[in-house]
N, C-alpha and C positions, 0 to 999 in steps of 0.2 A: 504494500500500500504506500502511496505517495505521502510524504510528510506535509502537513499544513503549516505554512510559514507566515501567511499574511495575518498578523495578530489583530489588525483593525477590522477584518472581515468577520461578520457574524457566522457562526458555524453550528451545524446541527448533525447529530447522528440519528439515522433512521433504520430500524430493522424491518424485515419484511418488505424490502425495497423493490422487489422484482414483480410485484403484482398488486392489484387492488388499491386500497387506501394508501398503503405504504408507498407504492410507486407514484401515485398522484402527488403525495406530499413531497417526494424527491423532486418531481418535475416543478412543482410550484415554488418550493424554496430555492431551487437552483435558478429559475428564471427571475426570482426576486433578488438575486445577487448574493445569496448565502452560499458559503462553502458547505457542501453536503458530503457526509460520510455515509454512503449507501451500503447497507449490510444485507447479506443473503447467502444462500447456499448454492445458487445456480450461477456459476461463473459467467457463462455465455450471456445471460440476461443482464448481469451487472456490467459487463464490458460493453454491451450494446448501449446501456444507459449512459455510461461514461463517454462513449463516442458521440452521442447525440445531444448532450447537454453540457453547459459550462459549469465549472466549479465542482466537479464530481470526483471524489476519491472513493475507492471501493474496499470493502472488507468481506472476505469470503469465509463463512463458517456456518455450521448448523447449530441453531439455538438449542436443540435437544441434546447436543454433545457438550457436557459440562466442561470437560478439559479443553476442548477446542475453543469454546466460547471464552473461557478464562485466559487462554494463551493469546488469542487474537486481540481481545479487548484490553488486556494488560499492556500490550505493546504500542497502543496509540495514545495520543493526547485527547483527553476527554473534553468535548465542547461544552458550552454553557447550556445547551438544549439537547436532550436525548429523548427520542420517541420510539417506544417499543410497539410496533404494529403487527408483529408476527402473530398468526393465529390460524386455526383450522376449525372446520365444522363438519360433523357427521351426526347421523341420527339413529336412534334405536328403531327397531321394527315393531311398532305397536306393543310396547311393554316387554319385549324379549331382551333381557339384559345381556349386553355384549361387553364382557370384561376387557377384552383386548382393545376394543374401540375406546373404552373409557380410559385405559392406560395411555393410548395414543393422544387423546385430546388433552389429558392432564400434562403429558410430557411437553407438548408444544404450547398450550395456552397458559399453563401455570408455571411449570418448572422451567420452560424455555425463557420466560420473563425473569423468574427468580435468579437463574444463573447469571443473566446479564446484569441485573440490578446489583448482585453481590459483588461484581467487579467494578461497576461504574459509580455507585453511590458513595463509597468511601473516598473517592477522589473528586467528588463534586464539592464546590465551595458555596458559601453564602451568596444567595442571589441566583444560583443556577436552578434549572427547571428540568424535571423529568416527567414524561408523559407516557401513560400506559393505556392501550386500547382494550377495553373490556366490552360489555354489551348490555343492552336493555333487556336481554332475555332473563336476567336475574330478577326482574321485578315480580313476575308471576309465573305459575307453573304451566309452561307450554308443553303440549303433547310431543313425544318423541325426542325432546331436547334434554333428557335426563343427564346424560354425560356432558354434553356441551354446556348446558346451563350451570351444572355443578362446577365445571372447571372455571367458568367465568365468575361465578359467585365466589369461589375461593380466591380468585385473583383480585376481585373488587375489595373483599374484606381485607386481604393481605395488604393491598396498597393503601387503603384508607387508614388502617392501623399503623402502617409504616410511616405514613405522612405525619401522624401525631408526633412520632419520635424525631423525624427529620426537621420538624418545625424549630426545634432547639438549635439545629445547625444552620437554619436559614435557607434550606433547600426545599423548594416547592415540588410536591408530587401530585400531578393531576390525573384523574381517571376519566377516560372518554367512554361514554355509554351511548353508542349509536343504535338506531333501530335497524331496519333493513337497508342495506346499501348494495347497489347493483355491481357485483364483481364476479370473477370466475367461480368463486365459491357459491354465491347465491344463484348463479346461472343454472346450477344443477338442482335447485329446489323444485319440488313438484307440487307446490302449494302457493296460494295467494299471499303476496307480501304487501300488506297495507302500508301506505305512505312511503313506499320505497323511493330512495333518492340515488343519484349517481355519484361516482367518486369525486367529481369536480365539486359538487355541492358539499359533500362530506369533508373534503379537504378545506374548503372555505370556512366551514363552521369550526373545524378543529383549530385552524390557524388563528381565527378570530378569538377563540377561547384561550389559546395560548398567549396571544398578545394581551388579553385582559387578565391573565394570570388566574383563571378560574380553577377552582379545586375540582369541580365536576363539569365536564363538557358533554351535554346531553342534547341529542337531536334525532329526528325532528320533533318539535314541541307537540304537534298534534298527537302523535303516537304516544309520547310520554304522558300526555294528559289522559288518554284513554286507559293506559296501563296503570297509572296512579289511582284512578277511580276504582279499578278492579282490585288493586292492591289493598285498598282500605276495607274491602269486604272481608267477612270471616272466611277462613280457608276453605270451608266446604262450599261456600258460594263462589269463591274464586275458581275452584275446580269445575263447578257446574258451568260457569260462564265460559271458561277457556275451552271446555269440551265442545262448545257450540259456536264460539267466536269465529274460528277459521274452519273452512270446510274439510271434509274427510281427508283430502290429500295433505292437510296442513301439518305443522310441527306437532 
């Protein structure tokens, strides 16, 4: 990886840089003049990004590989803004528990972030900002999302609790809770995705939230409002509503 030498240029590290929200954030920050450290495990995709955009450095590693993550991130200068956008989504088959699937999702959605944070946070200074992408799925019990929702719920709690301790150090940790965003992951969904937004809109909301130093960056507001109302119901009522809210092919 190329060393960043322009100290006056704002810099950002972004994981999950080769697709979806992460890739759009790389594009938008790069075009805004930021120096971007684009991280991912697919070398060809990272090299393509680097060749098509200005101000791009690349880091190649698999977030699920703890030793590799620590080795690569320990060797770079940590920027003032770090965004963890790596994630995956798979669903159970109508209540059939898939333990292997559950392990996979926790490995990437939870431990993949924890490994990176364990290297980066001790080296961040007062005023620095760390951002983690979770999901609005944690608000209510979606069908078939047992493993995905659990991995994101664990991540959200982990980060919000960690943020309390980081406050003493002056480091802000923000949690992003998007609803449905149109990406290669959601393209495979076989159900209706209400209030679905594209990655350009998602990136705009995330960057605005980061600029405003929001502890929670949640979008779109319409879906959040619907899920918040359901969230206030007793759990039995939540289950009844969610079993009927989205059609049979749904989460």
